[in-house]
N, C-alpha and C positions, 0 to 999 in steps of 0.2 A: 113387698114391692108397692101395692097400692098405697100402704100408709105412708112409705118414704115420698111418691109422687106427690100425694096430698099435701105432706109437709112442706114440699119444696116449692109447690104451687101456693101455698100459704106464705111462706117465708121470702118467695123471692121478689113480691113488690116491695117488701118492707126492706130488703137488700139493696135494690136499687135506690130507693129513698135515701138510705144511708149514705150510698155511694155518692149521690148527688149533692148531700149535705156537706160531706167531706170535700168535694171537690171544689165547693162553693163556699167554705166554711168561714171566709172572710167578707164574703159579699152580704150585704144587707138585702135580703128578700122583702119584696114589697110588702108593707104592713107589719113586718116583723124582724126582729134581731137575730133570731135563731140563737144557737149555743156559742159563746164566745170562746175564741182559742186561747190558751193558757200558756203563759211562758214566753211572752213577747217583750217584757220589759228588758230582759238581758240583750236582746239583739237591739233596742234601740239605745240601750246605753252604751253598747259597744260601737254602735254607730255614731254617738255623740263623741266618744272619745277619739275615733278614727277621723272625725270630721268629715263624716260620710252620712250624716243623719238628714241634709236635705234630700240627699239622692235616695235615701232609705224611704222617705215621705212620697217623693215623687213617683218612685217605683208603685208604691201602693195606689196612688192617684191613678196611674197609667192602667194600673191592673184591675182596680175596683171600683173607680170613679171618685167622686168628691166627697162620698160618705161611705165609710167601711167600719167594720167592729174588729176589735182587737183585745187584748187582756194586758192590762198594763198595771204594775204594782198591785197585784192580787186582785184587781177589780175589773169586771166586763167594762169596755170602752168603746165609745163611739168616736170616732175621728171625722172631723168635719174641715171643708176647705172652702175657702172664697169670700169675698167682700159680705155676701148675706149671711154667710156661716159666722164671720166675725160680728155682724151685727146682732145675730141671733145670739152669740155667747156674750157680748159686752152689754147688750141692752135688753137682756132676756128678764122676763117677769121674775122678780126675786121670790115670788110665792111657788115658783115652777124649777127655776134653776139657782141653785146655791154656787156661791164663789168658793166651794171647798177644793181644798188640795188633799192629795193621797194621803191616807192615815198615817203613813210612815213620815210624812213631811209634817203633818199636823202635830205628831206626837213629840215633835222637835220645836216647832214655832208656838204652840199652844193654839186652843179652839176658840179663842176670843179675839185673835187678831183680824185685820180688816179683810184679809183673804177669805176668811171663814164666815163673816156674817152677811147678813140679808136684810132687806127691808129696812124698817126704822132702826134696828140696831145699826145696820152699816151706816146709815145717814149721820146717827148720832155720833159714832165714833169718827167717822170720816170727816165731819163738820168740825170736832174738836180738833183733830191733826191738822186741818187745813187752816185753822185759827192761827197756828204758829208757822205753818209752811207756805202761806200765801205771800205774793210779792209784796204787798203792803208792810208785812210784818218781817220780810227777810231782808228788805231794803237796809236797815239799821245794823245787820250783821255781816255786811260785805267787808267791812274793816278788820272783823274779828277772823274771819274766814282767810281773807289776804295774809293776815298774821300769822296763821298756822302754816300757810304755804310757805312763806319767807323763812319761818323758823325750820321748816322741814329742808328746804334746799340749802340751808346754811349748815343743817347737820349731816346731810346725807348726798349733796351733790357737790359743793364747793370743796375744792381741794382734792376731788376724785378724778380719775381719768377714764375709768369705766365704772358704769352701774348696771344694774338690771331693773328694767323700768316696772314690771308687774308689781312683784312684791313691795318695792319703794311705794307705789302708787296706793297700794292697800293698805299700808302703814299710815300713808296721809291721810287718805279718805276716812280711816277709822279714828284718827286723832282729832279730825274736823267733827265727826259725829261726837265723840266723846266731849269735846270742848262746848260745841254749841247745842247739841241735842239734849245732851247729859249734864253739862256743867262739870264734867270730871276732868281735872287738868292733869297735866303730864306728872308722873310719879309711880310708885309701885303698884296702886290701886288699878290705873289704867293699864298698866303693862300685865297686870293678872286677867283683866278683862280680855286684852287681846289674845293671851294664850288660850283661854278656855273659847273664846269665840271661833278662834281658827280651828281648834279641834271640833267643834260644833258643825261648822261650815263643811269640813272635810267629809263627813259621812252624810250630808243630808241628802244626796243624790245617789248614795251607794244602794246596793242590794238589801232590802230592809229585813236583815236576818238580825234578830237581837239575841246574840250569843256572846259570850265573853271573847274579847280580843278582835270582835269584828269592828268596822269603820262606824256601822250604824249604832252599836253599842256604845262605842266611845263618843259619838254625837249625842246621844241621849243623855249620858252623863254629863258632858260638857254643858249641854242645855239647862240641866238641872242646876248646874253650879252659875251659870250665867244668870238665870232666873232669881236665885237667892242673891246675888249680887245688885240686881235691880231692885229687888224688894228693899234691901238694906238701903239703897238710894233714894228711894220713895220715902221711907221712915225719916231720913235725914232732911229732906227737902220739906216735908210736910211739917216738921218740928221748926224749920226755920221761918215758913210761912206764917205758923201759928205766932211764933216770936217777932214777927215783922222785920226780921233780918235779911229777908230774900224778896227779890222783885218777882211777881207774877209771870214775868214774861223773860227771865233771865236765861230760860233754857226750856226744851221741850216738856219734861217732866214737871216742872213748876207750873209751865202753863196747863198742861192737863188737870193738874191738881187744883187749879186756881178756878176752873169753869163751874159755874153752879147754876142749878135751874132756879126757877122762881120761889121756890121754897128754902133756897140757901143750901140745898144738898149738893154734893159732888155728882156731877154729868157722868162721869167715867169711873168705873170700879177699879180696885187696885190690880186685879186680875187682867182686866182690860189693858190698863197702862203697861203691865209687865209684857204682856203677849204682844202689844204693839211696839213696845221699844225693841223687842226681839225683831219684828218684822222690819223696822226703821233700820235697824243695825245692819240686817242682811241685805236690804235693797240699797240702802245708802253705800255700804262697803264695796259690794261687788259690781254692780251695775256702772258706777261712776270710774271706779278704778279700771276696769275693763276698757270702757269709752276712752279714757286718757292715754290709756297704753297704746290702743291702736291708733288713735289720733298722731301719737310720737311715731310709731311705724309708718303712717301715713306720710307724715311730711318728711320723713327721711327718704322715702320713695319716691315722692311726687314732687319735684323742684318747681313747677309752676304753681300748683298749690302752696307749698311752703312760702314761696315768694310773695303771693297775694296775702297770706294770712301774717306774715313779717311786716308788710307794708301797713296794715291796718292796725296792728298792734303799736309798731314804732310811732304812729301818728298820734296815739293815745299817750305814749311814753314820753315823748319830746315835749308835752305840756304839764309833765310831773315833775317836782322837785325831787332830789336826793332823798330817798327813804320816806317819801310820799305814798300812803295808801291808795289804792283804786277806790272808786266811788261807784254807785249804782249809775250815775250818768255815764260813766266811762264803760260800763257793761252795755249801755243801750247802743254804743258805738260800734260793737263787735258784731255786726250783722254778718258779715261774709264768713268770719271765723265759726260762727254758730250753724251757718249753711253746711259748712264742712263737717261740722260734728253731727248733724241729722243726717248727711249722707253715709257717714261712716256707720251710723245706726241702722240705716236702712241695709247696708250691705253685711253688716256684721252684728246683730241685733245682741246684745247681752243676753236677753230672755229667749230662749228657743223655743218656747210655749207655756201652756198651761192648762188647766183643768176647771170644768164645772161640775156639779153633782146634781143631777134630776131628783127633785123632791116629791115629785108624781109622775104617772104616764104622761108622756107627750107627745106631740107629732111634729116633725119636721121635714119639710120638702117630700111629703108622702110617706115617710116612715116612723114607726111606732119605735119610740125609746121608753123602755120600762123605767118605773121608779126605781132610785138607788144606783143607776148606772153612771159611769164618768163621760163627760164630753171632752175631747182633747182637740186642742187647736194648736197651729204651729205659725208663729210670727212671721218667718222668712218667706213664706210661701207666697203671699200677695207682695212682700217686698221685692220678689225676684221674677215675678210675673212679667213678661214683655208687653201684654195688652194693657197694663196699669204704668209701667215704668219702661219705655222704650230703651233698648239696648242696656238691660239690668246690670249686666256685669260691668258696665262703663262707669267710673266715677265722676259723677258729674253733680257738683253742689249746685248749679243754676237750676236743679229741678225744684229746689225749695225757695225760689225768688218769689214765686207766687203760690203759696200753699193751698189757696182755696181751688186752684186747679188739679189738686191731687183728690181723687174720688174718696168719699167718706168710708172708714173701715178697710182701708188699705194699706195704711201706715201706722203701725203699732208698737213701736219701741217703749211707748209708756202707757199701752191699753189705749181704750177708746170709751167714747159714752160717758154715763155718770160713774164709771170704774177706772176712769182714768187715773194715773198715778199722782196722788196727792203731793208727791216729791218732786215734781217734774222741773219746779222753777228752782228749787234747791240745787237739782243736778246740773241744770243750766249755769247757774251763778258759780258752782264750784269748778265744773269744766272751763269755762271761760277765764277765771281767775289762773287757774294752773297754767294753761296754755299761754296766756299773756306773759307770765314769768318765765316760762321755758323758753319760748322765742327770743324774748330780749334779754335774756341773761346767758344763754348757750348756743352753742351749734353742736350738732351730733351726728352721728354715722352708725349704723347697724354693724354689730359684729358677728351677725348671724345672717346669711343671705337667704336661707329657708323661709319661704313666705307661706307656710301652711299654719295651720293651728289646730287644736282639738278643743273639744268642750268636755269640762269636768263640773258641773254642767255649763259655766260660763266659758266663753271663748278665751283659751289660753295660747299665747303665741309661743313659738319654738324657744325654749329654754328661757321664758319668762323676759324675752326681749332684751337681751344684753345690748348696750350701746356704748361708743366711745364718745365723751363729752368734752367740749372745750369752752371754758367761761368766755362771755365778752366783756369788754371794760365799760361795762354800763351799770345802771343802779342796781 
């Protein structure tokens, strides 16, 4: 009996400690992260699919505060919330915080894309991408993008009574990417690209189980096929550059191949070109198509906003002759339309959140985050904070009339700081050109009254947003 009593007295304090740890297992104890909870990835993915992910995150914040720990995609993770947390994530020292995605996504996109690089490597590759994607360079491609849009409408919209917006917008944005960024014109090779790319995208945010017949396994195989196709493109373009039959700036790949250092050596390796082409394909395809789709939905649901957008675009159209392409100067006049787009991005950001990876033990807001842990942030949490955006559920484009009034690190559809998306201007041009052509050539109404959407991982409207369209007798 005495032995049992002694054992009980020795074990009881440990038992109490374990109970306390279990009860507060998601809480970040001062100075320590404790033991992470495993298996919460499915909960988040289900919440995204059901469009309750923001609610899922809000419950965590109410229960555990703006900093808490969990396990996502097989790694211990720290969730952080608020403008200060966003600044910490986007402007963090690259020697302590790396812009790394979960291994499951890294296996698909590659480990030398911009999302994975830090320090001088990040700056070198980003500068190379920006050399093509900066406004000064993109100005001369407005006509080419407009031409792709007009061809798309001719093939897929004119002569139709009903279309489904999201899949068509994905087709359009991918065609623009193929034409402008890769110099890949319409034909069997582009069609093969599209097929493999869609399979790759379908499994990117699935449960990362690499077994035959799973979505993730299919995504990995499709990624390998796409990368091989990009490598073939690189070889073709390098040969044309050597033969001087191609311009150094006719598309993104030739631009990257043409950038040289002071010794005449290529600044970007072939592997980095491949992996960053993969990244640009994903970023340019999904985010722009989602934004345009939800703008179409908004304009169908909000007559006042539609009327204001239409008036702005008709003012531009009346000065154009039949068949004339839009210009950079025309885009500068679309100020209200872009404010509508920015408010749409605030309420329905295409990117739900992102990850960083700690390269060494760090301190944040009094807590110790061990080396190798993920840091997880969510875009919409500051977007829908009523202390930052009054009446956040109200659609109000006037919020962006004076953008300097919006506190730093609160509006994040394209990121922030030195890691802001280099394709921001490309997305703006593409969106404005598409909306101009749609509102001046068609009227439409929704065929599905359901206003909810899910995330997979991008926002997806009900049934892909089927609409009934009527052409206008305009150019």
